[in-house]
C-alpha positions in Angstrom: -7.2 -11.5 37.5 -3.8 -12.6 38.8 -4.6 -11.0 42.1 -8.0 -12.7 42.2 -6.5 -16.1 41.4 -3.8 -15.6 44.1 -6.4 -15.0 46.7 -8.0 -18.4 45.7 -11.6 -17.2 45.5 -12.2 -17.9 41.9 -11.8 -21.5 40.6 -11.0 -21.9 36.9 -9.6 -25.4 36.7 -11.5 -28.5 35.5 -11.0 -30.5 38.7 -12.2 -34.1 39.1 -14.6 -35.4 41.7 -12.6 -38.3 43.1 -14.7 -38.8 46.2 -18.0 -37.0 46.4 -18.0 -35.0 49.7 -20.8 -34.5 52.0 -23.0 -31.5 51.2 -22.5 -28.2 53.0 -26.1 -27.5 54.0 -27.5 -28.1 57.5 -28.3 -31.8 58.0 -31.3 -30.8 60.2 -32.9 -29.3 57.1 -33.0 -32.7 55.4 -35.9 -33.7 57.6 -37.9 -31.1 55.7 -37.5 -32.6 52.3 -40.8 -34.6 52.5 -42.9 -31.6 53.5 -46.1 -31.2 51.5 -46.7 -28.1 49.4 -50.4 -27.2 49.7 -52.5 -25.8 46.8 -53.6 -22.9 49.0 -49.9 -21.6 49.0 -49.8 -21.4 45.2 -53.0 -19.6 44.2 -52.1 -16.5 42.3 -55.3 -14.8 41.3 -59.0 -15.8 41.2 -59.8 -18.0 38.3 -56.6 -20.0 38.3 -57.5 -22.5 41.0 -58.2 -25.4 38.6 -55.1 -24.7 36.6 -53.0 -24.4 39.7 -54.4 -27.6 41.2 -53.9 -29.6 38.0 -50.3 -28.4 37.7 -49.5 -29.2 41.3 -50.8 -32.7 40.9 -48.6 -33.2 37.9 -45.6 -31.7 39.6 -46.1 -34.0 42.6 -46.4 -37.0 40.3 -43.2 -36.2 38.6 -41.4 -35.6 41.9 -42.1 -39.2 42.9 -39.2 -40.2 40.7 -36.5 -41.6 43.1 -33.6 -40.2 41.1 -31.7 -37.1 42.4 -33.2 -34.1 40.7 -31.6 -30.9 39.4 -34.1 -28.0 39.2 -33.1 -25.0 37.0 -35.2 -21.9 37.5 -34.9 -18.4 35.9 -37.0 -15.6 34.4 -34.4 -15.2 31.6 -36.5 -17.5 29.4 -39.0 -16.2 26.9 -40.2 -17.0 23.3 -37.4 -14.8 21.9 -34.7 -15.5 24.5 -31.1 -16.1 23.4 -28.2 -17.7 25.1 -29.6 -18.5 28.6 -32.6 -20.4 27.0 -30.3 -22.3 24.6 -28.0 -23.2 27.5 -30.9 -24.6 29.6 -32.4 -26.6 26.7 -29.0 -27.9 25.7 -28.3 -29.0 29.3 -31.7 -30.7 29.5 -30.9 -32.7 26.3 -27.4 -33.6 27.5 -28.5 -34.8 30.9 -31.1 -37.0 29.4 -28.6 -38.7 27.2 -25.5 -38.7 29.4 -26.8 -38.7 33.0 -29.8 -41.0 33.1 -29.4 -41.3 36.8 -30.4 -37.7 37.2 -33.9 -36.2 36.8 -34.1 -32.6 35.5 -36.8 -30.0 35.7 -36.9 -26.5 34.3 -39.2 -24.0 36.0 -39.8 -20.7 34.1 -42.4 -18.0 33.8 -45.2 -18.5 31.2 -48.7 -17.5 30.2 -50.2 -20.2 32.3 -49.4 -22.9 34.9 -48.5 -25.9 32.9 -46.4 -29.0 33.0 -44.9 -30.2 29.7 -43.9 -33.7 29.0 -40.3 -32.7 28.5 -39.8 -31.7 32.1 -40.5 -27.9 31.6 -42.9 -26.3 34.1 -44.3 -22.9 33.3 -45.8 -20.8 36.1 -48.2 -17.9 35.3 -46.4 -14.5 35.4 -47.2 -11.0 34.1 -45.6 -10.0 30.9 -43.2 -7.1 31.2 -44.2 -4.0 29.1 -41.6 -3.5 26.4 -39.9 -6.6 27.7 -39.7 -8.6 24.4 -41.8 -11.4 25.9 -40.2 -11.7 29.3 -42.4 -12.2 32.3 -41.9 -11.2 35.9 -43.2 -13.5 38.7 -44.8 -11.6 41.6 -44.2 -13.7 44.7 -40.9 -15.1 45.9 -42.6 -17.4 48.4 -45.0 -18.9 45.9 -42.1 -19.4 43.4 -40.1 -21.1 46.1 -43.0 -23.3 47.1 -43.3 -24.5 43.5 -39.6 -25.3 43.2 -39.7 -27.1 46.6 -42.6 -29.2 45.4 -40.2 -30.7 42.8 -38.3 -32.3 45.7 -34.9 -31.0 44.3 -31.5 -32.4 45.2 -29.8 -29.4 43.7 -31.3 -26.1 42.5 -29.6 -23.8 40.0 -30.9 -20.2 39.9 -30.2 -18.4 36.7 -31.0 -14.8 37.8 -31.0 -12.5 40.9 -34.7 -11.7 40.5 -37.9 -13.4 41.8 -36.9 -17.0 40.6 -33.4 -16.6 42.1 -34.8 -15.4 45.4 -37.4 -18.2 45.2 -34.7 -20.7 44.6 -33.1 -19.8 48.0 -36.5 -20.1 49.7 -36.9 -23.5 48.1 -33.4 -24.6 49.1 -34.2 -23.8 52.7 -37.5 -25.5 52.6 -36.3 -28.6 50.7 -33.0 -28.9 52.5 -30.8 -28.8 49.4 -27.9 -26.7 48.1 -28.6 -23.9 45.7 -26.1 -22.9 42.9 -26.3 -19.4 41.4 -25.4 -19.1 37.8 -24.5 -15.4 37.0 -25.6 -14.8 33.4 -25.6 -11.0 33.7 -24.3 -8.0 35.5 -27.5 -6.2 36.6 -25.6 -3.3 38.2 -23.9 -2.4 34.9 -27.3 -2.8 33.1 -28.9 -0.5 35.7 -26.2 2.2 35.1 -26.7 1.9 31.4 -30.4 2.2 31.4 -31.0 4.6 34.4 -27.7 6.3 35.1 -24.7 5.8 37.4 -26.8 6.6 40.4 -28.5 3.2 40.0 -25.4 1.1 40.0 -24.4 1.0 43.6 -27.9 0.1 45.1 -28.3 -2.7 42.5 -24.8 -4.0 43.0 -25.4 -4.1 46.8 -28.6 -6.1 46.4 -26.9 -8.3 43.7 -24.0 -9.1 46.0 -26.3 -9.8 49.0 -28.3 -12.4 47.0 -25.4 -14.2 45.3 -23.5 -14.4 48.6 -26.2 -16.7 49.9 -25.7 -19.4 47.2 -23.7 -22.5 48.1 -21.7 -22.0 44.9 -21.6 -19.2 42.3 -20.9 -20.1 38.7 -19.6 -17.4 36.3 -19.4 -17.9 32.5 -16.3 -15.6 32.2 -13.4 -14.1 34.1 -15.1 -10.7 33.4 -18.2 -11.6 35.3 -16.2 -13.3 38.0 -14.2 -10.2 38.6 -17.4 -8.1 38.8 -18.8 -10.6 41.4 -15.6 -10.4 43.4 -15.6 -6.6 43.3 -19.2 -6.8 44.7 -18.0 -9.0 47.6 -19.2 -12.4 46.4 -17.0 -15.5 47.2 -17.0 -19.2 46.3 -17.0 -18.5 42.5 -16.2 -21.0 39.9 -15.7 -20.1 36.2 -17.4 -22.4 33.8 -17.7 -21.0 30.2 -20.8 -21.8 28.2 -20.7 -23.9 25.1 -22.2 -24.4 21.7 -24.2 -27.1 19.9 -21.6 -27.9 17.3 -23.9 -30.2 15.3 -26.4 -27.4 14.9 -24.1 -24.5 14.2 -21.7 -25.8 11.5 -20.0 -24.5 8.3 -22.0 -26.7 5.9 -25.1 -24.7 6.5 -23.5 -21.9 4.4 -25.6 -20.9 1.4 -24.4 -17.4 0.4 -26.3 -17.3 -2.9 -29.6 -18.0 -1.0 -28.9 -15.1 1.4 -27.9 -12.7 -1.4 -31.2 -13.5 -3.2 -33.2 -13.2 0.1 -31.7 -9.8 0.8 -31.4 -8.5 -2.7 -27.8 -7.7 -2.3 -25.1 -7.9 -5.0 -22.5 -10.8 -5.2 -19.6 -8.5 -4.3 -21.3 -7.5 -1.0 -19.4 -8.1 2.2 -22.0 -9.4 4.6 -21.7 -8.6 8.3 -24.1 -10.4 10.6 -25.5 -9.9 14.1 -28.2 -12.0 15.7 -29.8 -11.2 19.0 -32.3 -9.0 20.9 -32.6 -5.3 20.1 -31.4 -4.4 23.7 -29.5 -1.2 24.4 -26.4 -3.0 25.8 -26.0 -4.8 22.5 -24.8 -1.5 20.9 -26.6 -2.1 17.7 -26.2 1.7 16.9 -22.4 1.2 16.9 -22.7 -1.6 14.3 -25.0 0.5 12.1 -22.8 3.6 12.3 -19.7 1.5 11.6 -21.2 -0.1 8.5 -22.3 3.3 7.2 -18.8 4.7 7.7 -17.3 1.7 5.8 -19.7 2.1 2.9 -19.6 -0.1 -0.2 -19.3 -3.1 -0.3 -20.2 -3.6 3.4 -23.8 -4.5 4.5 -25.1 -5.3 8.0 -27.6 -8.1 8.3 -29.5 -7.9 11.6 -31.4 -11.0 12.7 -34.0 -10.0 15.3 -32.0 -7.1 16.5 -33.4 -4.7 13.9 -37.0 -5.0 15.2 -38.5 -1.6 15.7 -35.6 0.3 14.3 -36.0 2.9 11.5 -34.8 2.0 8.0 -31.1 2.6 7.7 -28.7 2.6 4.7 -26.7 -0.6 4.2 -28.7 -2.3 7.0 -30.9 -5.4 6.3 -33.3 -6.3 9.0 -34.5 -9.9 9.2 -37.1 -11.2 11.7 -36.3 -13.2 14.8 -35.7 -16.8 14.1 -36.9 -19.3 16.7 -35.2 -22.3 15.0 -31.5 -22.5 15.8 -30.9 -24.2 12.4 -32.4 -21.2 10.6 -30.2 -18.9 12.6 -27.2 -21.0 11.8 -28.0 -20.9 8.1 -28.1 -17.1 8.0 -24.9 -16.7 10.1 -23.0 -19.3 8.1 -24.0 -17.6 4.8 -22.6 -14.2 5.9 -18.9 -13.3 5.6 -18.2 -12.3 9.2 -20.1 -12.0 12.5 -20.0 -8.6 14.4 -20.7 -8.0 18.1 -20.2 -4.6 19.7 -21.3 -5.2 23.3 -18.4 -4.2 25.5 -20.1 -5.5 28.7 -21.2 -8.9 27.4 -21.1 -11.5 30.2 -20.1 -14.2 27.8 -21.6 -14.0 24.3 -22.9 -17.4 23.4 -24.0 -16.2 19.9 -20.3 -15.4 19.2 -19.4 -19.1 19.8 -22.3 -20.1 17.6 -20.9 -17.9 14.8 -17.5 -19.4 15.2 -18.9 -22.9 15.1 -20.5 -21.9 11.8 -17.0 -21.2 10.5 -17.3 -17.4 10.6 -14.6 -15.0 11.9 -15.8 -12.5 14.5 -15.2 -8.8 15.1 -15.8 -8.0 18.8 -14.7 -5.4 21.3 -11.6 -5.8 23.5 -13.7 -5.8 26.7 -16.1 -8.0 28.5 -16.6 -11.8 28.0 -16.2 -11.7 24.2 -12.6 -10.7 24.6 -12.0 -14.0 26.3 -13.3 -16.1 23.4 -12.2 -14.1 20.4 -8.5 -13.6 19.6 -6.3 -12.8 16.6 -6.5 -16.4 15.4 -10.3 -16.3 14.9 -11.1 -12.6 14.3 -10.4 -9.0 15.4 -11.1 -7.0 18.5 -11.8 -3.3 18.2 -10.1 -1.0 20.7 -13.4 0.2 22.0 -17.1 0.3 21.1 -16.6 3.6 19.3 -17.9 3.4 15.7 -14.6 4.5 14.2 -12.6 2.0 16.2 -15.1 -0.7 15.2 -15.0 0.2 11.5 -11.2 0.0 11.6 -11.4 -3.5 13.1 -13.8 -4.7 10.4 -11.4 -3.4 7.7 -8.5 -5.1 9.4 -10.4 -8.4 9.4 -11.1 -8.3 5.7 -7.5 -7.4 4.9 -6.8 -11.0 6.1 -7.8 -14.4 4.8 -11.3 -14.5 6.3 -11.9 -18.1 5.1 -8.8 -19.4 6.9 -9.9 -17.4 10.0 -13.3 -19.0 9.8 -11.8 -22.5 9.6 -9.7 -21.7 12.7 -12.7 -20.4 14.5 -14.6 -23.6 13.9 -11.7 -25.7 15.1 -11.2 -23.5 18.2 -14.9 -23.8 19.1 -15.1 -27.6 18.7 -12.0 -28.2 20.7 -12.8 -25.9 23.6 -16.5 -25.1 23.8 -18.5 -28.2 22.8 -21.4 -28.7 25.3 -20.3 -32.1 26.3 -17.2 -30.7 28.0 -19.1 -27.8 29.5 -21.8 -30.0 31.1 -19.3 -32.5 32.4 -17.7 -29.7 34.3 -21.0 -28.4 35.6 -22.0 -31.9 36.7 -18.9 -32.0 38.9 -20.0 -28.8 40.5 -23.5 -30.3 41.2 -21.9 -33.4 42.6 -19.6 -31.4 44.8 -22.3 -29.3 46.5 -24.8 -32.2 46.8 -22.8 -35.3 47.5 -24.7 -37.2 44.8 -22.5 -39.5 42.7 -25.2 -39.7 40.0 -24.1 -36.3 38.7 -20.7 -37.7 37.7 -21.8 -41.2 36.6 -22.0 -41.5 32.8 -24.8 -43.3 31.0 -22.7 -46.4 30.7 -22.9 -46.8 34.5 -26.7 -47.2 34.1 -26.7 -49.6 31.2 -28.8 -52.7 31.7 -26.7 -55.8 31.1 
């Protein structure tokens, strides 16, 4: 990373916006911001005309708000979504409380066209087979028209798929800058799922799309380096954060969890919460706990769905309520995470905020948030290496490590700090001072 920093293409500092500059995009395009999105552009399939028309009317009514508007759009949002969904909902809550001069809309796929009162717009999209509830929008142009109908000041695209491409269409149409937040490495995922032959074509397409954004945000040095390797420029690193009031140590109730799982008091409880995706390396966690044997047990929250019964593995259902997730994590002894290609690992921060030490792998984004003061890093995602790292953790004072993990998270990854930094990015690309004006500036005297 020293080489990358020397070349000046990746920004990691928390700079201030002293004077908000003029936006980069073509001033001529500003004349297009008042264009009218027609209902005929948005019809998807027969039978949805009334639903589409009602949604469009509600969108246009909301867009009459004179405040500058941030529009977030992504397909990485589903009933059982993890970190990206929590990031977006936390941002929405933070903006409402801390940036009242900014309007915020979230546009995501759903079962139907609908505008919710909390500023979330769902657009009908087909559910992916075996996609754990995720949906794939079919038309880039229609998606772009919907986003443009919000009259955005800044758009943030959270994926390189249809919504990400639609965000670029909307930016051209509405005459506003578009920020790309890179939450994943699709090239590496393609190689993992389909073979190395799939990596280069996906990487090329990924780089082409992200090179079109006015600014690219990466949650970690790991993803920033992957973007740089693919030829993407104008990257800023802004780590994600954690809701420290939701994920906290006092949710710990170990006796409750032991009773719930039927495990003995001497059990050493390892926990992982997340989707049962291949890249999560759940099999490494299972094999490692089997190698460790008594008294270790692995508690999988959501990630054990569909897996066969395994010795020393307790599968709990997916929990929609973050407080319920926090209670389970806090009640375990340590959190385990074996993904060696993790872009960031928000759940790791949430575990640390719960006062639990973490065992990760010395690779990917997790290696940037977990160090010897808060846990252990395995040499690799090999089950033997991972089991050794778990044993090394329990040879130490895990309660002291957990306390240090909580302190480290509060000091460095509270959402308030994260969103202040992101707001400076939005102000920089748009020229809108409202993104950096705190709530006090809008107080009525």
